[in-house]
C-alpha positions, 0 to 999 in steps of 0.5 A, spaced: 102 264 172 102 267 165 102 274 164 095 274 162 093 271 168 097 276 172 093 281 169 086 278 170 087 279 177 088 286 177 082 287 172 078 283 176 079 287 182 078 293 178 071 290 176 068 287 182 071 291 188 072 298 185 067 299 180 061 294 183 063 295 190 063 288 192 068 288 198 067 280 199 072 279 193 078 282 196 078 276 201 079 272 194 084 276 191 088 279 198 092 275 203 091 278 210 098 280 210 098 285 204 102 291 204 100 297 201 107 301 200 104 308 199 097 308 204 092 313 203 091 318 209 087 314 214 088 307 211 090 301 216 095 296 215 094 289 211 088 287 207 083 289 212 085 296 212 084 297 205 077 294 205 075 298 211 078 304 207 074 303 201 068 301 206 068 307 210 071 313 206 072 312 199 066 308 197 061 313 201 065 319 199 064 317 191 058 312 191 058 313 183 066 311 183 068 308 176 075 306 175 078 305 168 085 302 167 087 306 161 094 302 159 097 296 163 103 292 162 106 286 166 113 283 167 113 277 171 109 278 177 108 285 177 103 289 173 103 296 172 097 300 170 095 307 168 088 309 170 083 314 171 077 314 176 071 318 176 066 320 181 062 325 185 063 327 192 057 326 196 060 324 203 066 327 207 073 325 204 080 327 207 077 332 211 073 335 206 066 336 207 061 333 201 062 338 195 057 334 190 063 336 185 065 331 179 072 329 179 076 326 174 083 323 177 089 320 174 092 314 178 098 309 177 099 303 180 104 297 181 101 291 183 105 285 185 101 278 184 103 271 187 099 265 186 093 269 184 094 274 190 095 281 190 101 281 195 103 288 195 102 294 191 104 302 190 099 307 188 101 314 185 094 319 185 094 326 182 092 328 189 093 336 187 088 335 181 083 332 186 084 337 191 083 343 186 077 339 183 074 339 190 075 346 191 080 345 197 086 348 193 086 354 188 086 352 180 092 352 177 094 356 173 089 361 176 083 364 172 085 370 168 082 377 172 079 382 169 078 390 171 071 388 173 072 382 176 078 386 180 073 391 182 068 386 185 073 383 189 075 390 192 068 392 193 067 385 197 073 387 201 073 394 203 066 398 205 063 403 201 061 410 203 055 414 200 056 421 197 052 425 203 055 421 208 062 423 206 060 430 205 058 430 213 064 426 215 069 431 211 065 437 215 067 434 222 073 430 221 079 434 218 084 428 218 079 424 213 083 424 207 080 423 200 084 420 194 082 421 187 086 415 184 085 418 177 090 421 172 091 428 173 088 430 166 082 426 167 081 430 173 082 437 170 076 435 165 071 432 170 073 436 177 074 432 183 071 433 191 074 439 194 080 437 198 081 431 195 088 429 193 090 426 187 095 420 187 094 416 181 093 409 182 100 407 179 103 412 184 099 410 190 103 403 189 109 406 192 107 412 195 103 408 200 108 403 201 112 404 208 118 399 205 119 404 199 125 409 200 122 415 204 123 420 198 118 415 194 113 415 200 107 420 201 107 423 208 100 424 208 100 416 208 104 415 214 099 412 218 096 406 217 090 407 221 088 414 218 081 415 215 081 414 208 076 414 202 078 413 195 074 415 189 075 416 181 070 418 176 065 412 177 067 408 182 071 402 180 078 404 179 077 408 186 075 401 189 082 398 186 085 404 190 081 402 196 083 395 195 090 396 194 091 400 201 087 395 204 092 390 202 098 394 204 095 394 211 091 401 211 085 399 216 080 405 216 079 405 208 072 406 204 070 407 197 066 412 195 060 409 192 059 411 185 065 415 185 065 423 183 059 422 179 055 420 185 058 426 188 055 430 182 049 427 182 048 429 189 048 436 187 055 437 191 060 441 188 067 439 185 073 443 183 078 442 178 
């Protein structure tokens, strides 16, 4: 076979089988003992295994599949192609439920064609990108975080408490620790909750770390199950402080909803 004829076999497979979903054409292009050197998960042996993978998994998962050969080179009986396939996941694929997400995935193939038949093949698919696009893996690089975004994550991870409820608890629970995570200079200007301790967010990162040198740690944070409420002026920085403690293994943390300003708005006193 000429180089052009060998390439034509691959082009026909892409057009009629992958894009037009005509699996009957595979009987003309593949011998029964076809070998896939890099089978996809769930793909059985031989031409029949590849056909069943298309029919039962790949095509139902991506019914609008479009496969495009971007580049193709051939030498002798071998054809190497760089391709891109696109589709919307409407069915389960690789154990991932339907996401309705549109994906665009790179693939590279080396196909061996003998007497017009595709006798064996190797394929490399950008599986990492596929899983990221389907949401099965986090994107890389991770999205840039913002202060507001981190505060929202904190509020989702750590429960909040209202000012009136905190006041009632302070009267009944002497072991309850209120931490104002602002810098001392800001607290002097606005005041804070009576009895609260001032541990700035930066200092909290090591004062609450039970693996840090002992003289770095704050003894009031010696017990991971101590009840703690974090606060700041308006709430978000206090939320970050609460999330920090939560991530460091503290199990009884709450965030003062609205911060010290909510405490003041409730008519409660502050100290400077």
